C-alpha positions in Angstrom: 0.0 0.0 0.0 2.9 2.4 0.7 3.9 2.2 -3.0 0.7 3.9 -4.0 1.6 7.1 -2.2 5.1 6.9 -3.6 3.6 6.8 -7.1 1.6 9.9 -6.3 4.6 11.7 -4.8 6.8 11.0 -7.8 4.1 12.0 -10.3 3.5 15.2 -8.4 7.2 15.9 -8.6 7.1 15.6 -12.4 8.6 12.2 -12.8 7.7 10.1 -15.9 6.0 6.7 -15.8 9.2 4.9 -16.9 11.2 6.6 -14.2 8.6 5.7 -11.6 8.7 2.1 -12.7 12.4 1.9 -12.4 12.5 3.7 -9.1 9.8 1.6 -7.3 10.3 -1.6 -9.2 6.6 -1.7 -10.3 5.2 -2.8 -13.7 4.5 0.0 -16.1 0.9 -1.2 -16.6 0.3 -0.9 -12.8 1.6 2.6 -12.6 -0.4 3.6 -15.7 -3.5 2.1 -14.3 -3.5 4.1 -11.1 -2.5 7.3 -12.8 -5.4 6.9 -15.4 -7.9 6.2 -12.6 -6.8 9.5 -10.9 -6.9 11.5 -14.1 -10.3 10.0 -15.2 -11.9 10.9 -11.9 -10.2 14.2 -11.6 -8.9 13.3 -8.1 -6.9 15.8 -6.1 -3.4 14.2 -5.4 -2.9 16.3 -2.3 -6.2 14.9 -0.9 -5.2 11.4 -1.8 -1.9 11.7 0.1 -3.8 12.6 3.3 -5.9 9.4 3.1 -5.2 6.3 5.2 -3.5 3.6 3.2 -6.5 1.2 3.3 -8.8 4.0 2.1 -6.6 4.9 -0.8 -6.3 1.2 -1.8 -10.0 0.7 -1.7 -10.6 3.9 -3.7 -8.2 3.1 -6.5 -8.8 -0.7 -6.7 -12.3 0.1 -8.0 -11.0 2.1 -10.9 -10.6 1.4 -14.6 -7.8 -0.5 -16.1 -5.6 1.2 -18.6 -4.2 -0.1 -21.9 -1.9 -3.1 -21.8 1.1 -1.2 -23.2 4.1 -2.8 -24.9 4.7 -6.1 -23.1 7.5 -7.0 -25.5 9.8 -4.3 -24.2 9.1 -5.3 -20.6 10.4 -8.8 -21.5 13.4 -7.4 -23.5 14.6 -4.8 -21.0 16.0 -7.2 -18.4 18.0 -8.9 -21.2 19.8 -5.8 -22.5 22.7 -5.8 -20.0 23.5 -9.5 -20.8 23.3 -8.7 -24.5 25.9 -6.0 -24.1 28.2 -8.5 -22.3 27.7 -11.2 -25.0 28.6 -8.8 -27.8 32.1 -8.3 -26.2 32.8 -12.0 -26.9 34.6 -13.2 -30.0 32.3 -14.2 -32.9 29.1 -13.0 -31.3 27.0 -10.4 -33.2 23.5 -8.9 -32.9 22.0 -11.2 -35.5 23.1 -14.2 -33.6 21.7 -12.8 -30.3 18.5 -11.8 -31.9 18.0 -15.4 -33.1 18.4 -16.6 -29.5 16.0 -13.9 -28.3 13.3 -14.9 -30.9 13.7 -18.6 -30.0 12.9 -17.8 -26.3 10.2 -15.1 -27.2 8.5 -15.9 -30.5 6.2 -12.8 -30.1 9.2 -10.5 -29.6 10.5 -7.7 -31.8 11.8 -8.0 -35.3 15.5 -7.7 -35.9 15.4 -4.0 -36.8 13.3 -3.1 -33.7 15.6 -5.3 -31.5 18.6 -3.4 -32.7 16.9 0.0 -32.3 15.9 -0.7 -28.7 19.4 -1.9 -27.9 20.9 1.3 -29.5 18.6 3.5 -27.5 19.4 1.7 -24.3 23.1 1.9 -24.9 22.8 5.6 -25.6 21.0 6.2 -22.4 23.7 4.4 -20.4 26.5 6.5 -22.0 24.7 9.9 -21.5 25.9 12.1 -18.7 25.0 15.7 -17.9 25.3 18.3 -15.2 22.3 18.4 -12.9 20.8 21.7 -11.9 19.0 21.3 -8.6 15.9 23.2 -7.7 15.3 24.6 -4.2 13.5 22.1 -2.0 13.7 19.3 -4.5 16.1 16.6 -3.2 18.0 15.7 -0.1 20.9 13.3 -0.6 21.8 11.1 2.4 24.6 8.6 3.2 26.8 7.3 5.9 30.4 8.3 5.9 32.9 5.4 5.3 35.1 6.6 8.2 33.7 6.1 11.7 34.5 8.0 14.9 35.9 6.4 18.1 34.2 6.3 21.5 36.3 5.1 24.5 34.8 3.5 27.6 36.1 5.5 30.6 36.1 2.5 32.9 37.6 -0.2 30.7 39.3 1.7 27.9 37.4 -0.4 25.4 37.0 1.4 22.0 33.8 1.3 20.0 32.9 3.1 16.8 30.0 5.4 15.9 28.6 5.7 12.4 28.4 9.2 10.9 25.3 10.2 9.0 25.5 13.0 6.4 22.6 14.7 4.6 22.9 17.6 2.1 20.3 19.5 0.2 20.8 19.6 -3.6 20.3 23.3 -4.2 22.0 25.0 -1.3 24.2 22.1 -0.2 23.2 23.0 3.4 24.4 20.0 5.4 23.4 18.0 8.5 25.9 15.6 10.2 25.3 13.4 13.3 27.1 10.4 14.9 24.8 7.5 15.7 25.3 4.1 17.3 24.6 2.0 14.2 23.1 1.9 10.7 20.2 -0.2 11.9 16.7 0.6 10.6 15.7 2.2 13.9 18.8 4.4 14.2 18.6 5.3 10.5 15.0 6.4 10.4 15.5 8.3 13.7 18.5 10.3 12.4 16.8 11.1 9.0 13.8 12.5 11.0 16.2 14.6 13.1 17.8 15.9 9.9 14.4 17.0 8.6 13.7 18.7 11.9 17.1 20.4 11.6 16.2 21.8 8.1 12.8 22.8 9.4 11.0 21.2 6.4 10.7 18.3 4.0 12.1 18.1 0.5 10.1 16.6 -2.4 12.4 13.6 -2.5 15.2 11.9 -0.6 18.0 10.1 -2.4 19.6 7.4 -0.3 22.6 5.4 -1.3 21.9 1.7 -1.3 21.8 1.4 2.5 20.3 -1.8 3.8 18.1 0.3 6.1 16.6 2.2 3.1 16.9 -0.3 0.2 16.3 -3.9 1.1 17.5 -5.1 -2.3 19.6 -2.9 -4.7 18.8 -3.3 -8.3 19.3 -1.1 -11.3 15.8 -1.7 -12.6 13.7 -2.7 -9.6 15.2 -1.6 -6.3 13.2 -2.9 -3.3 12.7 -0.2 -0.8 12.5 -1.0 2.9 8.7 -1.1 3.9 9.4 0.8 7.1 11.3 3.5 5.4 8.5 3.8 2.8 6.0 4.2 5.7 8.2 6.9 7.2 8.4 8.6 3.8 4.6 8.6 3.4 4.3 10.1 6.9 6.5 13.0 6.0 5.3 13.3 2.4 8.5 12.8 0.4 9.3 10.4 -2.4 12.2 7.9 -2.2 14.6 7.8 -5.2 17.5 5.3 -4.5 20.8 6.1 -6.1 21.7 3.6 -8.8 24.5 1.2 -8.0 27.9 2.2 -9.5 26.5 5.5 -10.7 28.5 8.2 -8.8 26.7 11.0 -10.6 23.5 10.1 -8.7 25.1 10.7 -5.3 27.9 13.1 -6.2 26.7 15.9 -3.9 26.6 13.7 -0.8 29.9 12.1 -1.6 31.4 15.5 -2.0 29.8 16.5 1.3 31.3 13.5 3.0 34.8 14.4 1.7 34.3 18.0 3.0 33.1 16.6 6.4 36.4 14.7 6.7 38.5 17.8 6.4 36.2 20.3 8.3 34.9 18.1 11.1 36.9 14.9 11.4 40.3 16.7 11.2 39.6 19.1 14.1 38.2 16.3 16.2 41.1 13.8 15.7 43.0 14.7 18.9 39.9 14.6 21.2 38.8 11.6 23.2 35.1 11.0 23.5 33.2 8.7 26.0 29.7 9.2 24.8 27.7 10.2 21.7 26.2 13.3 23.3 29.6 15.0 23.8 30.8 13.9 20.3 27.7 15.3 18.6 28.0 18.6 20.5 31.4 19.2 18.9 30.2 18.0 15.5 27.4 20.5 15.6 29.9 23.3 16.4 32.1 22.5 13.4 29.0 21.8 11.2 27.8 25.3 11.9 31.2 26.7 10.8 31.0 24.6 7.6 27.5 25.7 6.7 28.4 29.4 7.2 31.7 29.3 5.4 31.4 30.9 1.9 31.8 28.7 -1.2 35.2 28.8 -2.8 33.9 30.4 -6.0 30.8 32.1 -4.7 30.4 34.9 -2.2 27.5 33.4 -0.3 27.5 30.4 2.1 25.4 27.3 2.2 23.4 28.7 5.2 22.7 32.0 3.2 21.5 30.1 0.1 19.4 27.9 2.3 17.7 30.7 4.3 17.3 32.9 1.2 16.0 30.4 -1.5 15.5 26.9 -0.2 13.9 26.9 3.2 10.7 28.5 2.0 10.4 25.8 -0.7 10.5 22.9 1.7 7.2 21.3 2.7 6.0 21.8 6.2 6.8 19.2 8.9 3.9 17.1 10.1 2.5 17.9 13.5 3.3 14.5 14.9 6.6 12.8 14.8 6.9 9.4 13.1 6.7 6.2 15.2 8.2 3.0 13.9 5.5 0.4 13.6 5.6 -3.3 14.2 3.2 -5.9 12.9 1.7 -9.2 13.9 -1.3 -11.4 13.2 -3.8 -12.4 15.8 -7.3 -14.0 16.1 -10.1 -12.1 17.8 -11.0 -13.9 21.1 -14.5 -14.8 22.2 -14.4 -11.9 24.7 -14.0 -9.5 21.7 -10.4 -8.7 22.5 -7.0 -9.4 20.9 -3.9 -10.2 22.9 -0.7 -8.3 22.4 1.9 -10.7 23.7 4.7 -8.1 24.0 2.8 -6.2 26.7 0.6 -9.1 28.0 -2.3 -6.8 27.4 -5.8 -7.2 25.9 -7.4 -4.7 23.4 -11.0 -4.7 22.4 -12.3 -4.9 18.8 -16.0 -4.8 17.6 -17.7 -8.1 18.6 -18.7 -8.9 15.1 -15.1 -9.8 14.3 -14.9 -12.6 16.9 -13.0 -15.5 15.5 -11.5 -13.5 12.6 -7.8 -13.3 11.8 -6.7 -9.6 12.0 -3.5 -7.6 11.6 -2.1 -5.6 14.5 0.0 -2.5 13.8 1.5 -1.1 17.0 4.0 1.7 17.8 5.3 3.1 21.1 2.1 5.0 21.8 -0.8 3.3 20.0 -2.2 0.0 18.8 -4.4 -0.3 15.6 -6.2 -3.4 14.4 -7.0 -4.0 10.7 -9.3 -6.5 8.9 -9.0 -6.7 5.1 -7.1 -3.4 5.0 -9.8 -1.6 7.1 -9.0 -0.3 10.5 -11.5 -1.6 13.0 -10.0 -0.5 16.3 -7.5 2.0 17.6 -6.3 2.3 21.2 -3.6 4.1 23.2 -0.9 1.5 23.9 -0.9 0.2 27.5 2.0 -1.6 29.2 -0.1 -2.9 32.1 0.5 -6.7 32.3 -2.8 -8.7 32.2 -4.8 -5.5 31.8 -7.7 -4.8 29.5 -8.3 -1.7 27.3 -11.9 -1.8 26.3 -14.1 0.5 24.2 -17.8 0.2 25.3 -19.2 0.2 21.7 -17.1 -2.8 20.8 -18.9 -5.1 23.3 -22.3 -6.8 22.7 -25.2 -5.0 24.4 -25.4 -7.8 27.0 -21.8 -7.3 27.9 -21.6 -3.5 27.9 -23.1 -3.3 31.4 -20.6 -5.9 32.7 -17.7 -3.9 31.3 -18.6 -1.0 33.5 -18.5 -3.1 36.8 -16.2 -1.7 39.4 -16.2 -1.5 43.3 -17.2 2.1 43.3 -20.3 1.4 41.2 -21.6 -1.2 43.7 -20.7 0.7 46.8 -22.5 3.8 45.5 -25.6 1.7 44.7 -25.6 0.1 48.2 -25.2 3.4 50.0 -28.4 4.7 48.3 -30.3 1.8 49.9 -29.0 1.8 53.5 -25.7 2.1 55.4 -26.0 -1.5 56.6 -26.3 -2.6 53.0 -23.2 -0.5 52.1 -21.2 -2.2 54.8 -22.4 -5.6 53.7 -21.4 -5.0 50.1 -17.9 -3.7 51.1 -17.4 -6.9 53.1 -18.4 -9.0 50.0 -15.8 -7.1 47.9 -13.1 -7.8 50.5 -14.1 -11.5 50.8 -13.6 -12.7 47.2 -10.1 -13.0 45.7 -11.4 -12.8 42.1 -13.2 -9.5 41.4 -15.8 -10.8 38.9 -17.1 -13.3 41.5 -17.6 -10.5 44.0 -19.3 -8.3 41.4 -21.9 -11.1 40.6 -22.6 -11.6 44.3 -23.0 -7.8 44.8 -25.3 -7.6 41.8 -27.5 -10.4 43.2 -27.8 -8.9 46.6 -28.6 -5.4 45.3 -31.2 -6.7 42.9 -33.2 -8.0 45.9 -34.0 -4.4 46.7 -36.8 -4.5 44.1 -37.5 -8.3 44.2 -38.0 -8.7 48.0 -38.5 -5.1 49.1 -36.0 -2.7 50.6 -36.9 -3.3 54.3 -36.7 -7.0 54.0 -33.3 -6.7 52.3 -32.1 -4.5 55.1 -33.3 -6.9 57.8 -31.7 -9.9 55.9 -28.4 -8.0 55.6 -28.4 -7.3 59.4 -29.1 -11.0 60.2 -26.4 -12.3 57.8 -23.9 -9.8 59.3 -24.6 -11.2 62.8 -23.7 -14.7 61.4 -20.5 -13.2 59.9 -21.5 -14.6 56.5 -21.1 -12.4 53.4 -22.6 -13.7 50.1 -25.7 -13.7 48.0 -26.8 -17.2 48.8 -27.2 -16.6 52.6 -29.3 -13.5 51.9 -31.6 -15.6 49.7 -31.9 -18.4 52.3 -32.9 -15.8 55.0 -35.6 -14.3 52.8 -37.0 -17.7 51.8 -37.2 -18.9 55.4 -38.7 -15.6 56.6 -35.9 -15.1 59.2 -35.7 -11.5 58.1 -39.1 -10.9 59.9 -37.6 -12.0 63.2 -35.5 -9.7 65.4 -31.9 -10.7 65.5 -32.1 -11.2 69.4 -35.2 -13.4 69.1 -33.4 -15.9 66.8 -31.5 -17.6 69.7 -33.6 -17.0 72.9 -31.6 -16.9 76.2 -32.4 -19.8 78.5 -31.4 -20.1 82.2 -30.8 -23.7 83.5 -30.3 -24.3 87.2 -28.5 -27.6 88.0 -26.0 -28.6 90.6 -23.5 -29.9 88.0 -23.4 -26.5 86.2 -20.9 -24.0 87.6 -21.5 -20.3 87.5 -19.4 -17.4 86.1 -17.5 -17.0 89.4 -15.7 -20.3 88.8 -14.0 -18.9 85.7 -12.4 -15.9 87.3 
């Protein structure tokens, strides 16, 4: 689903269909289909980008299908690099390779078309040009090859921090930070801090083929990390991975890394650092000097170009920071809840999904539940072990009252009947170790207010209290036997027996 928004972002930025296909690794017909649906319905791209992924998917899946396009070229394109390699071998020519191509693809191009497509492909590979960058267009990111040392003050053990570098294409305004690793979590977090440093979002970010950004590098179909795509959609920028072995795609950031070596690494080389915080404090000091230093052949500095021309062209930052999501599958339980094992916590979903397999997406602060790409529940995340987060509307009507049970509810109810009843209910709540057992007993006792009458209930409660017995069953037995109509002192009448074998109280002093 994240790829849909990337198609829209690339198209909004003026990228052609072929370029979008190469960048995202999606078939040309698929890209054309979605773009034609949008054009035919006159849909506003900015509105589509604000939609939830499942809503966008549902909207566009119902659209029209575009023309098939030239499937022959889609089959030929992956073969062109190997054709170039084969032509370098002795005795191999285009006619021979075309014969092998037609044998494997009888519906393929004729010889003249085969040669023409190869010539055009070869020409595009050999072309090179100077790129003029527009303000707010692209941000180039990479990790420097050289790492910076951190020394454990207690043991003297040396570890190494990775150095992240990001530079804007137009102004070359740069951000540098040392991080613990190149893992997905650290990478996404440092890219977000870079965007906050710039105070805005470019139209596109160009990463080198980092594992945290590009799961599988490929010239034609690079596979972008799903979490990084989700992050890109949250901030509203397109992802354009640099091509492998194409230095012109990442020339700016490689130049920035080289400059960082001389203007930041060199001044820090004699310092000893024990933690990232101190290291980044010094990096930020020299980074400021670098950004405010004039270009060699221009009077202005990177910071001046950025403030004057580029900052205003950046897209605004979203109100909420991005939270990395995790995913898992679960089955809705009979109690209309799903169980998140990581927190040992239960979250409610609408009861009609009981028994269904759902997808859980959770971050540090929230938990969302999806069924067939539709979000059916959303809760703040709770870390209370064995706890329940329940939304009243998710429960069946017979269970909604039960979900509201709590000690305060029953004590307030009992207090409205009589103080003795309030005391009896409080004793029931103390007696049971499992709360729901106590709640059912309380509910049974309090319901007798209408069934047996208030005065009879009060009398039965007083008699049960004199026995020291606190449960619903004893109240029912008292009412059925009519003992509530007798005074408590009349239940066991005092009898005086006079006999020579019975000693009086004075014998026990």
